[in-house]
HTML snippet that shows the backbone in 3Dmol.js (N, CA, C, O; Angstrom):
<script src="https://3Dmol.org/build/3Dmol-min.js"></script>
<div id="view" style="width:600px;height:400px;position:relative"></div>
<script>
const pdb = `
ATOM      1  N   MET A   1       0.815  -1.117   0.017  1.00  0.00           N
ATOM      2  CA  MET A   1      -0.042   0.018  -0.003  1.00  0.00           C
ATOM      3  C   MET A   1       0.908   1.254   0.034  1.00  0.00           C
ATOM      4  O   MET A   1       1.873   1.266   0.798  1.00  0.00           O
ATOM      5  N   GLY A   2       0.656   2.175  -0.704  1.00  0.00           N
ATOM      6  CA  GLY A   2       1.373   3.406  -0.800  1.00  0.00           C
ATOM      7  C   GLY A   2       0.665   4.418  -1.452  1.00  0.00           C
ATOM      8  O   GLY A   2      -0.395   4.157  -2.020  1.00  0.00           O
ATOM      9  N   GLY A   3       1.211   5.724  -1.427  1.00  0.00           N
ATOM     10  CA  GLY A   3       0.568   6.952  -2.047  1.00  0.00           C
ATOM     11  C   GLY A   3       1.371   8.156  -1.730  1.00  0.00           C
ATOM     12  O   GLY A   3       2.282   8.153  -0.902  1.00  0.00           O
ATOM     13  N   PRO A   4       1.008   9.157  -2.402  1.00  0.00           N
ATOM     14  CA  PRO A   4       1.699  10.567  -2.137  1.00  0.00           C
ATOM     15  C   PRO A   4       1.170  11.152  -0.929  1.00  0.00           C
ATOM     16  O   PRO A   4      -0.002  11.037  -0.571  1.00  0.00           O
ATOM     17  N   ILE A   5       2.162  11.848  -0.247  1.00  0.00           N
ATOM     18  CA  ILE A   5       1.824  12.759   0.856  1.00  0.00           C
ATOM     19  C   ILE A   5       1.877  14.253   0.292  1.00  0.00           C
ATOM     20  O   ILE A   5       0.990  15.066   0.551  1.00  0.00           O
ATOM     21  N   LYS A   6       2.946  14.537  -0.471  1.00  0.00           N
ATOM     22  CA  LYS A   6       3.028  15.768  -0.997  1.00  0.00           C
ATOM     23  C   LYS A   6       3.533  15.428  -2.492  1.00  0.00           C
ATOM     24  O   LYS A   6       4.584  14.808  -2.655  1.00  0.00           O
ATOM     25  N   ARG A   7       2.811  15.820  -3.481  1.00  0.00           N
ATOM     26  CA  ARG A   7       3.048  15.485  -4.899  1.00  0.00           C
ATOM     27  C   ARG A   7       4.469  15.662  -5.304  1.00  0.00           C
ATOM     28  O   ARG A   7       5.014  16.752  -5.130  1.00  0.00           O
ATOM     29  N   ASP A   8       5.105  14.651  -5.836  1.00  0.00           N
ATOM     30  CA  ASP A   8       6.551  14.679  -6.343  1.00  0.00           C
ATOM     31  C   ASP A   8       7.552  14.899  -5.284  1.00  0.00           C
ATOM     32  O   ASP A   8       8.740  15.022  -5.585  1.00  0.00           O
ATOM     33  N   LYS A   9       7.146  14.957  -4.060  1.00  0.00           N
ATOM     34  CA  LYS A   9       8.132  15.263  -2.965  1.00  0.00           C
ATOM     35  C   LYS A   9       8.215  14.118  -1.866  1.00  0.00           C
ATOM     36  O   LYS A   9       9.286  13.613  -1.529  1.00  0.00           O
ATOM     37  N   THR A  10       7.031  13.771  -1.360  1.00  0.00           N
ATOM     38  CA  THR A  10       7.049  12.835  -0.156  1.00  0.00           C
ATOM     39  C   THR A  10       5.917  11.738  -0.515  1.00  0.00           C
ATOM     40  O   THR A  10       4.906  12.034  -1.151  1.00  0.00           O
ATOM     41  N   PHE A  11       6.173  10.547  -0.078  1.00  0.00           N
ATOM     42  CA  PHE A  11       5.154   9.444  -0.188  1.00  0.00           C
ATOM     43  C   PHE A  11       5.293   8.567   0.912  1.00  0.00           C
ATOM     44  O   PHE A  11       6.310   8.601   1.606  1.00  0.00           O
ATOM     45  N   TYR A  12       4.289   7.723   1.152  1.00  0.00           N
ATOM     46  CA  TYR A  12       4.385   6.647   2.051  1.00  0.00           C
ATOM     47  C   TYR A  12       4.182   5.176   1.354  1.00  0.00           C
ATOM     48  O   TYR A  12       3.600   4.960   0.291  1.00  0.00           O
ATOM     49  N   PHE A  13       4.716   4.357   2.092  1.00  0.00           N
ATOM     50  CA  PHE A  13       4.605   2.952   1.589  1.00  0.00           C
ATOM     51  C   PHE A  13       4.617   2.003   2.717  1.00  0.00           C
ATOM     52  O   PHE A  13       5.433   2.123   3.631  1.00  0.00           O
ATOM     53  N   LEU A  14       3.666   0.988   2.675  1.00  0.00           N
ATOM     54  CA  LEU A  14       3.558   0.018   3.709  1.00  0.00           C
ATOM     55  C   LEU A  14       3.451  -1.353   3.018  1.00  0.00           C
ATOM     56  O   LEU A  14       2.740  -1.591   2.042  1.00  0.00           O
ATOM     57  N   ALA A  15       4.263  -2.233   3.664  1.00  0.00           N
ATOM     58  CA  ALA A  15       4.177  -3.639   3.190  1.00  0.00           C
ATOM     59  C   ALA A  15       4.271  -4.593   4.441  1.00  0.00           C
ATOM     60  O   ALA A  15       5.060  -4.338   5.351  1.00  0.00           O
ATOM     61  N   VAL A  16       3.457  -5.685   4.465  1.00  0.00           N
ATOM     62  CA  VAL A  16       3.417  -6.622   5.558  1.00  0.00           C
ATOM     63  C   VAL A  16       3.392  -8.023   4.926  1.00  0.00           C
ATOM     64  O   VAL A  16       2.615  -8.340   4.025  1.00  0.00           O
ATOM     65  N   GLU A  17       4.305  -8.829   5.476  1.00  0.00           N
ATOM     66  CA  GLU A  17       4.250 -10.201   5.103  1.00  0.00           C
ATOM     67  C   GLU A  17       4.316 -11.075   6.356  1.00  0.00           C
ATOM     68  O   GLU A  17       5.085 -10.890   7.300  1.00  0.00           O
ATOM     69  N   HIS A  18       3.409 -12.054   6.243  1.00  0.00           N
ATOM     70  CA  HIS A  18       3.343 -13.109   7.358  1.00  0.00           C
ATOM     71  C   HIS A  18       3.553 -14.494   6.881  1.00  0.00           C
ATOM     72  O   HIS A  18       2.836 -14.859   5.950  1.00  0.00           O
ATOM     73  N   ILE A  19       4.379 -15.285   7.341  1.00  0.00           N
ATOM     74  CA  ILE A  19       4.662 -16.634   7.092  1.00  0.00           C
ATOM     75  C   ILE A  19       4.406 -17.447   8.257  1.00  0.00           C
ATOM     76  O   ILE A  19       4.987 -17.218   9.317  1.00  0.00           O
ATOM     77  N   ASN A  20       3.496 -18.469   8.112  1.00  0.00           N
ATOM     78  CA  ASN A  20       3.151 -19.362   9.236  1.00  0.00           C
ATOM     79  C   ASN A  20       3.053 -20.743   8.473  1.00  0.00           C
ATOM     80  O   ASN A  20       2.149 -21.039   7.691  1.00  0.00           O
ATOM     81  N   GLU A  21       4.169 -21.575   8.839  1.00  0.00           N
ATOM     82  CA  GLU A  21       4.142 -22.955   8.111  1.00  0.00           C
ATOM     83  C   GLU A  21       4.675 -23.908   9.142  1.00  0.00           C
ATOM     84  O   GLU A  21       5.351 -23.540  10.103  1.00  0.00           O
ATOM     85  N   ASN A  22       4.332 -25.169   8.893  1.00  0.00           N
ATOM     86  CA  ASN A  22       4.873 -26.280   9.767  1.00  0.00           C
ATOM     87  C   ASN A  22       5.490 -27.132   8.792  1.00  0.00           C
ATOM     88  O   ASN A  22       4.777 -27.834   8.076  1.00  0.00           O
ATOM     89  N   LEU A  23       6.799 -27.146   8.682  1.00  0.00           N
ATOM     90  CA  LEU A  23       7.598 -27.953   7.822  1.00  0.00           C
ATOM     91  C   LEU A  23       7.833 -29.323   8.431  1.00  0.00           C
ATOM     92  O   LEU A  23       8.225 -29.420   9.594  1.00  0.00           O
ATOM     93  N   GLN A  24       7.593 -30.423   7.639  1.00  0.00           N
ATOM     94  CA  GLN A  24       7.848 -31.858   8.180  1.00  0.00           C
ATOM     95  C   GLN A  24       8.389 -32.486   7.115  1.00  0.00           C
ATOM     96  O   GLN A  24       8.026 -32.315   5.951  1.00  0.00           O
ATOM     97  N   ARG A  25       9.483 -33.406   7.581  1.00  0.00           N
ATOM     98  CA  ARG A  25      10.021 -34.573   6.728  1.00  0.00           C
ATOM     99  C   ARG A  25       9.918 -35.771   7.474  1.00  0.00           C
ATOM    100  O   ARG A  25      10.211 -35.865   8.666  1.00  0.00           O
ATOM    101  N   ALA A  26       9.467 -36.752   6.702  1.00  0.00           N
ATOM    102  CA  ALA A  26       9.335 -38.129   7.371  1.00  0.00           C
ATOM    103  C   ALA A  26      10.727 -38.728   7.719  1.00  0.00           C
ATOM    104  O   ALA A  26      11.785 -38.259   7.300  1.00  0.00           O
ATOM    105  N   ASN A  27      10.618 -39.805   8.523  1.00  0.00           N
ATOM    106  CA  ASN A  27      11.769 -40.608   9.002  1.00  0.00           C
ATOM    107  C   ASN A  27      12.472 -41.163   7.792  1.00  0.00           C
ATOM    108  O   ASN A  27      11.982 -42.184   7.310  1.00  0.00           O
ATOM    109  N   LEU A  28      13.484 -40.678   7.256  1.00  0.00           N
ATOM    110  CA  LEU A  28      14.379 -41.421   6.236  1.00  0.00           C
ATOM    111  C   LEU A  28      15.194 -42.584   6.571  1.00  0.00           C
ATOM    112  O   LEU A  28      15.803 -43.227   5.716  1.00  0.00           O
ATOM    113  N   SER A  29      15.205 -42.840   7.762  1.00  0.00           N
ATOM    114  CA  SER A  29      15.994 -44.082   8.281  1.00  0.00           C
ATOM    115  C   SER A  29      15.148 -45.319   8.057  1.00  0.00           C
ATOM    116  O   SER A  29      15.733 -46.402   8.032  1.00  0.00           O
ATOM    117  N   GLN A  30      13.853 -45.277   7.896  1.00  0.00           N
ATOM    118  CA  GLN A  30      13.117 -46.427   7.692  1.00  0.00           C
ATOM    119  C   GLN A  30      13.420 -47.010   6.265  1.00  0.00           C
ATOM    120  O   GLN A  30      13.515 -46.243   5.308  1.00  0.00           O
ATOM    121  N   PRO A  31      13.566 -48.318   6.128  1.00  0.00           N
ATOM    122  CA  PRO A  31      13.823 -48.900   4.794  1.00  0.00           C
ATOM    123  C   PRO A  31      12.580 -48.651   3.855  1.00  0.00           C
ATOM    124  O   PRO A  31      11.407 -48.706   4.225  1.00  0.00           O
ATOM    125  N   LEU A  32      13.009 -48.380   2.626  1.00  0.00           N
ATOM    126  CA  LEU A  32      12.147 -48.100   1.555  1.00  0.00           C
ATOM    127  C   LEU A  32      12.102 -49.246   0.486  1.00  0.00           C
ATOM    128  O   LEU A  32      11.246 -49.312  -0.396  1.00  0.00           O
ATOM    129  N   GLY A  33      13.108 -50.127   0.665  1.00  0.00           N
ATOM    130  CA  GLY A  33      13.272 -51.262  -0.366  1.00  0.00           C
ATOM    131  C   GLY A  33      14.199 -52.270   0.355  1.00  0.00           C
ATOM    132  O   GLY A  33      14.230 -52.424   1.576  1.00  0.00           O
ATOM    133  N   THR A  34      14.965 -52.950  -0.566  1.00  0.00           N
ATOM    134  CA  THR A  34      15.879 -54.059   0.019  1.00  0.00           C
ATOM    135  C   THR A  34      17.282 -53.624  -0.399  1.00  0.00           C
ATOM    136  O   THR A  34      17.467 -52.907  -1.382  1.00  0.00           O
ATOM    137  N   CYS A  35      18.201 -54.053   0.331  1.00  0.00           N
ATOM    138  CA  CYS A  35      19.747 -53.845   0.085  1.00  0.00           C
ATOM    139  C   CYS A  35      20.327 -55.012   0.722  1.00  0.00           C
ATOM    140  O   CYS A  35      19.985 -55.328   1.862  1.00  0.00           O
ATOM    141  N   SER A  36      21.195 -55.680   0.049  1.00  0.00           N
ATOM    142  CA  SER A  36      21.799 -57.020   0.371  1.00  0.00           C
ATOM    143  C   SER A  36      22.888 -56.793   1.465  1.00  0.00           C
ATOM    144  O   SER A  36      23.430 -57.716   2.072  1.00  0.00           O
ATOM    145  N   VAL A  37      23.159 -55.429   1.658  1.00  0.00           N
ATOM    146  CA  VAL A  37      24.298 -55.176   2.656  1.00  0.00           C
ATOM    147  C   VAL A  37      23.600 -54.353   3.783  1.00  0.00           C
ATOM    148  O   VAL A  37      22.872 -53.390   3.540  1.00  0.00           O
ATOM    149  N   ASP A  38      23.865 -54.783   4.956  1.00  0.00           N
ATOM    150  CA  ASP A  38      23.219 -54.028   6.216  1.00  0.00           C
ATOM    151  C   ASP A  38      23.656 -52.458   6.200  1.00  0.00           C
ATOM    152  O   ASP A  38      22.815 -51.559   6.197  1.00  0.00           O
ATOM    153  N   VAL A  39      24.922 -52.247   6.191  1.00  0.00           N
ATOM    154  CA  VAL A  39      25.400 -50.958   6.251  1.00  0.00           C
ATOM    155  C   VAL A  39      26.528 -50.755   4.998  1.00  0.00           C
ATOM    156  O   VAL A  39      27.733 -50.956   5.149  1.00  0.00           O
ATOM    157  N   PRO A  40      25.960 -50.364   3.867  1.00  0.00           N
ATOM    158  CA  PRO A  40      26.861 -50.075   2.731  1.00  0.00           C
ATOM    159  C   PRO A  40      27.783 -48.851   3.012  1.00  0.00           C
ATOM    160  O   PRO A  40      27.358 -47.861   3.606  1.00  0.00           O
ATOM    161  N   VAL A  41      29.025 -48.957   2.574  1.00  0.00           N
ATOM    162  CA  VAL A  41      30.008 -48.035   2.731  1.00  0.00           C
ATOM    163  C   VAL A  41      30.434 -47.572   1.242  1.00  0.00           C
ATOM    164  O   VAL A  41      30.577 -48.372   0.317  1.00  0.00           O
ATOM    165  N   ILE A  42      30.604 -46.277   1.139  1.00  0.00           N
ATOM    166  CA  ILE A  42      30.752 -45.695  -0.294  1.00  0.00           C
ATOM    167  C   ILE A  42      32.208 -46.057  -0.723  1.00  0.00           C
ATOM    168  O   ILE A  42      32.448 -46.337  -1.898  1.00  0.00           O
ATOM    169  N   THR A  43      33.238 -46.051   0.295  1.00  0.00           N
ATOM    170  CA  THR A  43      34.542 -46.179  -0.165  1.00  0.00           C
ATOM    171  C   THR A  43      34.838 -47.729  -0.374  1.00  0.00           C
ATOM    172  O   THR A  43      35.976 -48.044  -0.722  1.00  0.00           O
ATOM    173  N   ASN A  44      33.974 -48.611  -0.200  1.00  0.00           N
ATOM    174  CA  ASN A  44      34.184 -50.009  -0.468  1.00  0.00           C
ATOM    175  C   ASN A  44      33.775 -50.230  -1.905  1.00  0.00           C
ATOM    176  O   ASN A  44      32.605 -50.033  -2.231  1.00  0.00           O
ATOM    177  N   PRO A  45      34.783 -50.674  -2.881  1.00  0.00           N
ATOM    178  CA  PRO A  45      34.406 -50.929  -4.179  1.00  0.00           C
ATOM    179  C   PRO A  45      33.284 -51.872  -4.540  1.00  0.00           C
ATOM    180  O   PRO A  45      32.558 -51.652  -5.510  1.00  0.00           O
ATOM    181  N   ALA A  46      33.135 -53.006  -3.693  1.00  0.00           N
ATOM    182  CA  ALA A  46      32.031 -53.798  -4.001  1.00  0.00           C
ATOM    183  C   ALA A  46      30.740 -53.184  -3.515  1.00  0.00           C
ATOM    184  O   ALA A  46      29.675 -53.478  -4.059  1.00  0.00           O
ATOM    185  N   HIS A  47      30.805 -52.401  -2.579  1.00  0.00           N
ATOM    186  CA  HIS A  47      29.367 -51.677  -2.180  1.00  0.00           C
ATOM    187  C   HIS A  47      29.170 -50.551  -3.157  1.00  0.00           C
ATOM    188  O   HIS A  47      28.019 -50.173  -3.375  1.00  0.00           O
ATOM    189  N   GLU A  48      30.165 -49.991  -3.754  1.00  0.00           N
ATOM    190  CA  GLU A  48      29.920 -48.921  -4.691  1.00  0.00           C
ATOM    191  C   GLU A  48      29.228 -49.434  -5.970  1.00  0.00           C
ATOM    192  O   GLU A  48      28.374 -48.720  -6.495  1.00  0.00           O
ATOM    193  N   THR A  49      29.535 -50.589  -6.482  1.00  0.00           N
ATOM    194  CA  THR A  49      28.980 -51.183  -7.657  1.00  0.00           C
ATOM    195  C   THR A  49      27.534 -51.592  -7.296  1.00  0.00           C
ATOM    196  O   THR A  49      26.627 -51.481  -8.121  1.00  0.00           O
ATOM    197  N   LEU A  50      27.333 -52.079  -6.015  1.00  0.00           N
ATOM    198  CA  LEU A  50      26.050 -52.475  -5.540  1.00  0.00           C
ATOM    199  C   LEU A  50      25.197 -51.186  -5.349  1.00  0.00           C
ATOM    200  O   LEU A  50      24.009 -51.245  -5.666  1.00  0.00           O
ATOM    201  N   SER A  51      25.666 -50.127  -4.898  1.00  0.00           N
ATOM    202  CA  SER A  51      24.837 -48.859  -4.665  1.00  0.00           C
ATOM    203  C   SER A  51      24.555 -48.224  -6.035  1.00  0.00           C
ATOM    204  O   SER A  51      23.514 -47.580  -6.168  1.00  0.00           O
ATOM    205  N   ASN A  52      25.426 -48.361  -7.081  1.00  0.00           N
ATOM    206  CA  ASN A  52      25.156 -47.779  -8.366  1.00  0.00           C
ATOM    207  C   ASN A  52      23.818 -48.454  -8.974  1.00  0.00           C
ATOM    208  O   ASN A  52      23.101 -47.812  -9.742  1.00  0.00           O
ATOM    209  N   SER A  53      23.545 -49.665  -8.625  1.00  0.00           N
ATOM    210  CA  SER A  53      22.487 -50.404  -9.255  1.00  0.00           C
ATOM    211  C   SER A  53      21.163 -50.416  -8.339  1.00  0.00           C
ATOM    212  O   SER A  53      20.108 -50.846  -8.805  1.00  0.00           O
ATOM    213  N   ASN A  54      21.253 -49.929  -7.015  1.00  0.00           N
ATOM    214  CA  ASN A  54      20.164 -50.044  -6.077  1.00  0.00           C
ATOM    215  C   ASN A  54      20.018 -48.806  -5.320  1.00  0.00           C
ATOM    216  O   ASN A  54      20.933 -48.403  -4.602  1.00  0.00           O
ATOM    217  N   THR A  55      18.820 -48.130  -5.454  1.00  0.00           N
ATOM    218  CA  THR A  55      18.654 -46.800  -4.895  1.00  0.00           C
ATOM    219  C   THR A  55      18.573 -46.976  -3.224  1.00  0.00           C
ATOM    220  O   THR A  55      19.062 -46.133  -2.471  1.00  0.00           O
ATOM    221  N   GLU A  56      17.952 -48.074  -2.793  1.00  0.00           N
ATOM    222  CA  GLU A  56      17.935 -48.152  -1.368  1.00  0.00           C
ATOM    223  C   GLU A  56      19.267 -48.401  -0.804  1.00  0.00           C
ATOM    224  O   GLU A  56      19.472 -47.956   0.325  1.00  0.00           O
ATOM    225  N   CYS A  57      20.197 -49.032  -1.396  1.00  0.00           N
ATOM    226  CA  CYS A  57      21.622 -49.081  -0.901  1.00  0.00           C
ATOM    227  C   CYS A  57      22.297 -47.682  -0.945  1.00  0.00           C
ATOM    228  O   CYS A  57      23.040 -47.308  -0.037  1.00  0.00           O
ATOM    229  N   GLN A  58      22.025 -46.959  -1.982  1.00  0.00           N
ATOM    230  CA  GLN A  58      22.507 -45.492  -2.103  1.00  0.00           C
ATOM    231  C   GLN A  58      22.075 -44.615  -0.867  1.00  0.00           C
ATOM    232  O   GLN A  58      22.842 -43.868  -0.259  1.00  0.00           O
ATOM    233  N   ARG A  59      20.749 -44.807  -0.580  1.00  0.00           N
ATOM    234  CA  ARG A  59      20.230 -44.008   0.493  1.00  0.00           C
ATOM    235  C   ARG A  59      20.909 -44.362   1.852  1.00  0.00           C
ATOM    236  O   ARG A  59      21.310 -43.529   2.665  1.00  0.00           O
ATOM    237  N   ARG A  60      20.977 -45.684   1.978  1.00  0.00           N
ATOM    238  CA  ARG A  60      21.623 -46.242   3.287  1.00  0.00           C
ATOM    239  C   ARG A  60      23.067 -45.778   3.381  1.00  0.00           C
ATOM    240  O   ARG A  60      23.555 -45.347   4.426  1.00  0.00           O
ATOM    241  N   ALA A  61      23.727 -45.889   2.226  1.00  0.00           N
ATOM    242  CA  ALA A  61      25.145 -45.491   2.198  1.00  0.00           C
ATOM    243  C   ALA A  61      25.359 -43.946   2.508  1.00  0.00           C
ATOM    244  O   ALA A  61      26.325 -43.561   3.167  1.00  0.00           O
ATOM    245  N   LEU A  62      24.412 -43.097   1.998  1.00  0.00           N
ATOM    246  CA  LEU A  62      24.517 -41.679   2.231  1.00  0.00           C
ATOM    247  C   LEU A  62      24.151 -41.502   3.758  1.00  0.00           C
ATOM    248  O   LEU A  62      24.857 -40.749   4.429  1.00  0.00           O
ATOM    249  N   LEU A  63      23.214 -42.076   4.270  1.00  0.00           N
ATOM    250  CA  LEU A  63      22.892 -41.768   5.800  1.00  0.00           C
ATOM    251  C   LEU A  63      24.023 -42.353   6.645  1.00  0.00           C
ATOM    252  O   LEU A  63      24.297 -41.895   7.755  1.00  0.00           O
ATOM    253  N   ASN A  64      24.668 -43.372   6.091  1.00  0.00           N
ATOM    254  CA  ASN A  64      25.825 -43.929   6.997  1.00  0.00           C
ATOM    255  C   ASN A  64      27.031 -42.962   6.749  1.00  0.00           C
ATOM    256  O   ASN A  64      27.832 -42.773   7.664  1.00  0.00           O
ATOM    257  N   PHE A  65      27.171 -42.398   5.640  1.00  0.00           N
ATOM    258  CA  PHE A  65      28.245 -41.410   5.563  1.00  0.00           C
ATOM    259  C   PHE A  65      28.101 -40.258   6.446  1.00  0.00           C
ATOM    260  O   PHE A  65      29.048 -39.885   7.139  1.00  0.00           O
ATOM    261  N   PHE A  66      26.906 -39.642   6.459  1.00  0.00           N
ATOM    262  CA  PHE A  66      26.675 -38.549   7.412  1.00  0.00           C
ATOM    263  C   PHE A  66      26.825 -39.017   8.856  1.00  0.00           C
ATOM    264  O   PHE A  66      27.398 -38.257   9.637  1.00  0.00           O
ATOM    265  N   ARG A  67      26.380 -40.166   9.279  1.00  0.00           N
ATOM    266  CA  ARG A  67      26.521 -40.597  10.575  1.00  0.00           C
ATOM    267  C   ARG A  67      27.929 -40.882  11.062  1.00  0.00           C
ATOM    268  O   ARG A  67      28.250 -40.645  12.226  1.00  0.00           O
ATOM    269  N   THR A  68      28.776 -41.393  10.164  1.00  0.00           N
ATOM    270  CA  THR A  68      30.121 -41.787  10.545  1.00  0.00           C
ATOM    271  C   THR A  68      31.106 -40.668  10.453  1.00  0.00           C
ATOM    272  O   THR A  68      31.945 -40.476  11.333  1.00  0.00           O
ATOM    273  N   SER A  69      30.977 -39.803   9.192  1.00  0.00           N
ATOM    274  CA  SER A  69      32.041 -38.772   9.025  1.00  0.00           C
ATOM    275  C   SER A  69      31.564 -37.376   9.569  1.00  0.00           C
ATOM    276  O   SER A  69      32.435 -36.563   9.880  1.00  0.00           O
ATOM    277  N   ARG A  70      30.310 -37.065   9.696  1.00  0.00           N
ATOM    278  CA  ARG A  70      29.849 -35.826  10.111  1.00  0.00           C
ATOM    279  C   ARG A  70      29.211 -35.846  11.603  1.00  0.00           C
ATOM    280  O   ARG A  70      28.998 -34.817  12.244  1.00  0.00           O
ATOM    281  N   ASN A  71      28.955 -37.068  12.036  1.00  0.00           N
ATOM    282  CA  ASN A  71      28.314 -37.351  13.227  1.00  0.00           C
ATOM    283  C   ASN A  71      26.875 -36.610  13.368  1.00  0.00           C
ATOM    284  O   ASN A  71      26.498 -36.003  14.371  1.00  0.00           O
ATOM    285  N   GLN A  72      26.171 -36.778  12.200  1.00  0.00           N
ATOM    286  CA  GLN A  72      24.861 -36.283  12.025  1.00  0.00           C
ATOM    287  C   GLN A  72      23.846 -37.420  11.761  1.00  0.00           C
ATOM    288  O   GLN A  72      24.113 -38.395  11.058  1.00  0.00           O
ATOM    289  N   GLU A  73      22.695 -37.224  12.361  1.00  0.00           N
ATOM    290  CA  GLU A  73      21.669 -38.232  12.058  1.00  0.00           C
ATOM    291  C   GLU A  73      20.642 -37.584  11.069  1.00  0.00           C
ATOM    292  O   GLU A  73      19.552 -37.154  11.446  1.00  0.00           O
ATOM    293  N   GLU A  74      21.078 -37.550   9.779  1.00  0.00           N
ATOM    294  CA  GLU A  74      20.234 -36.933   8.759  1.00  0.00           C
ATOM    295  C   GLU A  74      18.935 -37.663   8.392  1.00  0.00           C
ATOM    296  O   GLU A  74      18.103 -37.121   7.664  1.00  0.00           O
ATOM    297  N   GLY A  75      18.751 -38.959   8.922  1.00  0.00           N
ATOM    298  CA  GLY A  75      17.578 -39.530   8.669  1.00  0.00           C
ATOM    299  C   GLY A  75      16.434 -39.404   9.525  1.00  0.00           C
ATOM    300  O   GLY A  75      15.347 -39.903   9.233  1.00  0.00           O
ATOM    301  N   ASN A  76      16.661 -38.704  10.651  1.00  0.00           N
ATOM    302  CA  ASN A  76      15.663 -38.353  11.643  1.00  0.00           C
ATOM    303  C   ASN A  76      14.495 -37.549  11.063  1.00  0.00           C
ATOM    304  O   ASN A  76      14.660 -36.740  10.150  1.00  0.00           O
ATOM    305  N   PRO A  77      13.389 -37.786  11.589  1.00  0.00           N
ATOM    306  CA  PRO A  77      12.189 -36.952  11.064  1.00  0.00           C
ATOM    307  C   PRO A  77      12.454 -35.476  11.593  1.00  0.00           C
ATOM    308  O   PRO A  77      13.122 -35.317  12.615  1.00  0.00           O
ATOM    309  N   ILE A  78      11.927 -34.396  10.891  1.00  0.00           N
ATOM    310  CA  ILE A  78      11.985 -33.058  11.190  1.00  0.00           C
ATOM    311  C   ILE A  78      10.649 -32.504  11.311  1.00  0.00           C
ATOM    312  O   ILE A  78       9.785 -32.748  10.470  1.00  0.00           O
ATOM    313  N   ASP A  79      10.436 -31.735  12.371  1.00  0.00           N
ATOM    314  CA  ASP A  79       9.148 -31.000  12.657  1.00  0.00           C
ATOM    315  C   ASP A  79       9.617 -29.576  12.957  1.00  0.00           C
ATOM    316  O   ASP A  79      10.127 -29.340  14.052  1.00  0.00           O
ATOM    317  N   HIS A  80       9.475 -28.638  12.060  1.00  0.00           N
ATOM    318  CA  HIS A  80       9.967 -27.299  12.280  1.00  0.00           C
ATOM    319  C   HIS A  80       8.881 -26.310  11.926  1.00  0.00           C
ATOM    320  O   HIS A  80       8.465 -26.183  10.775  1.00  0.00           O
ATOM    321  N   ALA A  81       8.423 -25.590  12.991  1.00  0.00           N
ATOM    322  CA  ALA A  81       7.354 -24.618  12.877  1.00  0.00           C
ATOM    323  C   ALA A  81       8.034 -23.137  12.528  1.00  0.00           C
ATOM    324  O   ALA A  81       9.046 -22.758  13.118  1.00  0.00           O
ATOM    325  N   ILE A  82       7.420 -22.402  11.584  1.00  0.00           N
ATOM    326  CA  ILE A  82       7.858 -21.120  11.282  1.00  0.00           C
ATOM    327  C   ILE A  82       6.781 -20.158  11.413  1.00  0.00           C
ATOM    328  O   ILE A  82       5.739 -20.311  10.775  1.00  0.00           O
ATOM    329  N   ASP A  83       6.959 -19.169  12.203  1.00  0.00           N
ATOM    330  CA  ASP A  83       5.993 -18.119  12.356  1.00  0.00           C
ATOM    331  C   ASP A  83       6.655 -16.774  12.354  1.00  0.00           C
ATOM    332  O   ASP A  83       7.204 -16.370  13.379  1.00  0.00           O
ATOM    333  N   ASN A  84       6.630 -16.024  11.200  1.00  0.00           N
ATOM    334  CA  ASN A  84       7.480 -14.889  10.943  1.00  0.00           C
ATOM    335  C   ASN A  84       6.688 -13.727  10.309  1.00  0.00           C
ATOM    336  O   ASN A  84       5.940 -13.940   9.354  1.00  0.00           O
ATOM    337  N   THR A  85       6.842 -12.558  10.813  1.00  0.00           N
ATOM    338  CA  THR A  85       6.133 -11.293  10.325  1.00  0.00           C
ATOM    339  C   THR A  85       7.049 -10.364  10.082  1.00  0.00           C
ATOM    340  O   THR A  85       7.846 -10.053  10.967  1.00  0.00           O
ATOM    341  N   ALA A  86       7.078  -9.730   8.740  1.00  0.00           N
ATOM    342  CA  ALA A  86       7.920  -8.656   8.407  1.00  0.00           C
ATOM    343  C   ALA A  86       7.062  -7.473   7.996  1.00  0.00           C
ATOM    344  O   ALA A  86       6.084  -7.580   7.255  1.00  0.00           O
ATOM    345  N   ILE A  87       7.514  -6.283   8.554  1.00  0.00           N
ATOM    346  CA  ILE A  87       6.647  -5.093   8.301  1.00  0.00           C
ATOM    347  C   ILE A  87       7.607  -4.017   7.655  1.00  0.00           C
ATOM    348  O   ILE A  87       8.620  -3.704   8.280  1.00  0.00           O
ATOM    349  N   LEU A  88       7.384  -3.539   6.643  1.00  0.00           N
ATOM    350  CA  LEU A  88       8.356  -2.435   5.960  1.00  0.00           C
ATOM    351  C   LEU A  88       7.484  -1.127   5.812  1.00  0.00           C
ATOM    352  O   LEU A  88       7.973  -0.112   5.316  1.00  0.00           O
TER     353      LEU A  88
END
`;
const viewer = $3Dmol.createViewer("view");
viewer.addModel(pdb, "pdb");
viewer.setStyle({}, {cartoon: {color: "spectrum"}});
viewer.zoomTo();
viewer.render();
</script>
C-alpha cells in the first residue's frame, strides 16, 4: 500500500508479510526397499557397484556417510514450525 503525501516530494509505503508454516520431513531411516548389505560404505568398491544399481543401498550409504563422517543423524524426522512477520 502506498501513495503521495506531497506530490512529487513525499510518499508513504507500507508492506506486511506473514509466514506461518509447519515444515515436516518423514523418517528417512526407515527402509524403503531392500539392500543386500546391512550398512553399505561408499569407499568399499564392492559396495559402490551395488549402490550404483540399487537406490535403497545408495540411501543407506548416504545416511551412513553422514552418521560416521559428520556425526549427524540426517535420517531423523524433522518437525519445524515457522511463524514470521515482516513489516516495511
